[in-house]
PyMOL CGO cylinders between C-alpha atoms (Angstrom):
from pymol import cmd
from pymol.cgo import CYLINDER

trace = [
    CYLINDER, 18.07, -4.67, 24.42, 16.69, -7.58, 22.39, 0.3, 1, 1, 1, 1, 1, 1,
    CYLINDER, 16.69, -7.58, 22.39, 13.16, -6.57, 23.43, 0.3, 1, 1, 1, 1, 1, 1,
    CYLINDER, 13.16, -6.57, 23.43, 13.78, -3.03, 22.25, 0.3, 1, 1, 1, 1, 1, 1,
    CYLINDER, 13.78, -3.03, 22.25, 15.11, -4.29, 18.93, 0.3, 1, 1, 1, 1, 1, 1,
    CYLINDER, 15.11, -4.29, 18.93, 12.07, -6.55, 18.51, 0.3, 1, 1, 1, 1, 1, 1,
    CYLINDER, 12.07, -6.55, 18.51, 9.75, -3.61, 19.27, 0.3, 1, 1, 1, 1, 1, 1,
    CYLINDER, 9.75, -3.61, 19.27, 11.51, -1.48, 16.67, 0.3, 1, 1, 1, 1, 1, 1,
    CYLINDER, 11.51, -1.48, 16.67, 11.29, -4.25, 14.11, 0.3, 1, 1, 1, 1, 1, 1,
    CYLINDER, 11.29, -4.25, 14.11, 7.57, -4.75, 14.82, 0.3, 1, 1, 1, 1, 1, 1,
    CYLINDER, 7.57, -4.75, 14.82, 6.98, -1.02, 14.47, 0.3, 1, 1, 1, 1, 1, 1,
    CYLINDER, 6.98, -1.02, 14.47, 8.81, -0.92, 11.11, 0.3, 1, 1, 1, 1, 1, 1,
    CYLINDER, 8.81, -0.92, 11.11, 6.89, -3.95, 9.84, 0.3, 1, 1, 1, 1, 1, 1,
    CYLINDER, 6.89, -3.95, 9.84, 3.62, -2.40, 10.94, 0.3, 1, 1, 1, 1, 1, 1,
    CYLINDER, 3.62, -2.40, 10.94, 4.43, 0.80, 9.05, 0.3, 1, 1, 1, 1, 1, 1,
    CYLINDER, 4.43, 0.80, 9.05, 5.48, -1.13, 5.96, 0.3, 1, 1, 1, 1, 1, 1,
    CYLINDER, 5.48, -1.13, 5.96, 2.27, -3.15, 6.13, 0.3, 1, 1, 1, 1, 1, 1,
    CYLINDER, 2.27, -3.15, 6.13, 0.21, 0.02, 6.30, 0.3, 1, 1, 1, 1, 1, 1,
    CYLINDER, 0.21, 0.02, 6.30, 2.12, 1.50, 3.36, 0.3, 1, 1, 1, 1, 1, 1,
    CYLINDER, 2.12, 1.50, 3.36, 1.58, -1.66, 1.34, 0.3, 1, 1, 1, 1, 1, 1,
    CYLINDER, 1.58, -1.66, 1.34, -2.18, -1.57, 1.96, 0.3, 1, 1, 1, 1, 1, 1,
    CYLINDER, -2.18, -1.57, 1.96, -2.25, 2.12, 0.99, 0.3, 1, 1, 1, 1, 1, 1,
    CYLINDER, -2.25, 2.12, 0.99, -0.22, 1.36, -2.14, 0.3, 1, 1, 1, 1, 1, 1,
    CYLINDER, -0.22, 1.36, -2.14, -2.55, -1.49, -3.18, 0.3, 1, 1, 1, 1, 1, 1,
    CYLINDER, -2.55, -1.49, -3.18, -5.54, 0.77, -2.69, 0.3, 1, 1, 1, 1, 1, 1,
    CYLINDER, -5.54, 0.77, -2.69, -4.02, 3.48, -4.90, 0.3, 1, 1, 1, 1, 1, 1,
    CYLINDER, -4.02, 3.48, -4.90, -3.07, 0.88, -7.50, 0.3, 1, 1, 1, 1, 1, 1,
    CYLINDER, -3.07, 0.88, -7.50, -6.59, -0.52, -7.66, 0.3, 1, 1, 1, 1, 1, 1,
    CYLINDER, -6.59, -0.52, -7.66, -8.09, 2.96, -7.94, 0.3, 1, 1, 1, 1, 1, 1,
    CYLINDER, -8.09, 2.96, -7.94, -5.65, 3.72, -10.77, 0.3, 1, 1, 1, 1, 1, 1,
    CYLINDER, -5.65, 3.72, -10.77, -6.65, 0.54, -12.61, 0.3, 1, 1, 1, 1, 1, 1,
    CYLINDER, -6.65, 0.54, -12.61, -10.31, 1.50, -12.33, 0.3, 1, 1, 1, 1, 1, 1,
    CYLINDER, -10.31, 1.50, -12.33, -9.68, 5.03, -13.59, 0.3, 1, 1, 1, 1, 1, 1,
    CYLINDER, -9.68, 5.03, -13.59, -7.54, 3.72, -16.41, 0.3, 1, 1, 1, 1, 1, 1,
    CYLINDER, -7.54, 3.72, -16.41, -10.30, 1.34, -17.56, 0.3, 1, 1, 1, 1, 1, 1,
    CYLINDER, -10.30, 1.34, -17.56, -12.89, 4.08, -17.35, 0.3, 1, 1, 1, 1, 1, 1,
    CYLINDER, -12.89, 4.08, -17.35, -10.67, 6.44, -19.34, 0.3, 1, 1, 1, 1, 1, 1,
    CYLINDER, -10.67, 6.44, -19.34, -9.97, 3.76, -21.90, 0.3, 1, 1, 1, 1, 1, 1,
    CYLINDER, -9.97, 3.76, -21.90, -13.66, 3.03, -22.35, 0.3, 1, 1, 1, 1, 1, 1,
    CYLINDER, -13.66, 3.03, -22.35, -14.35, 6.71, -22.81, 0.3, 1, 1, 1, 1, 1, 1,
    CYLINDER, -14.35, 6.71, -22.81, -11.89, 6.90, -25.69, 0.3, 1, 1, 1, 1, 1, 1,
    CYLINDER, -11.89, 6.90, -25.69, -13.31, 3.93, -27.57, 0.3, 1, 1, 1, 1, 1, 1,
]
cmd.load_cgo(trace, "trace")
C-alpha cells in the first residue's frame, strides 16, 4: 500500500513538474510579446 501511495505521489509530482515547465514557457513567451508590443507603441 505504501508503494502504491509513493507511485501516486510520484505521478502527481511529475504532472505538476510538467505543468510548471509549460507555465514558465508561456510566461516567457508572454514577456517577449509584451516587450515587442511595448516597443511598437513607442
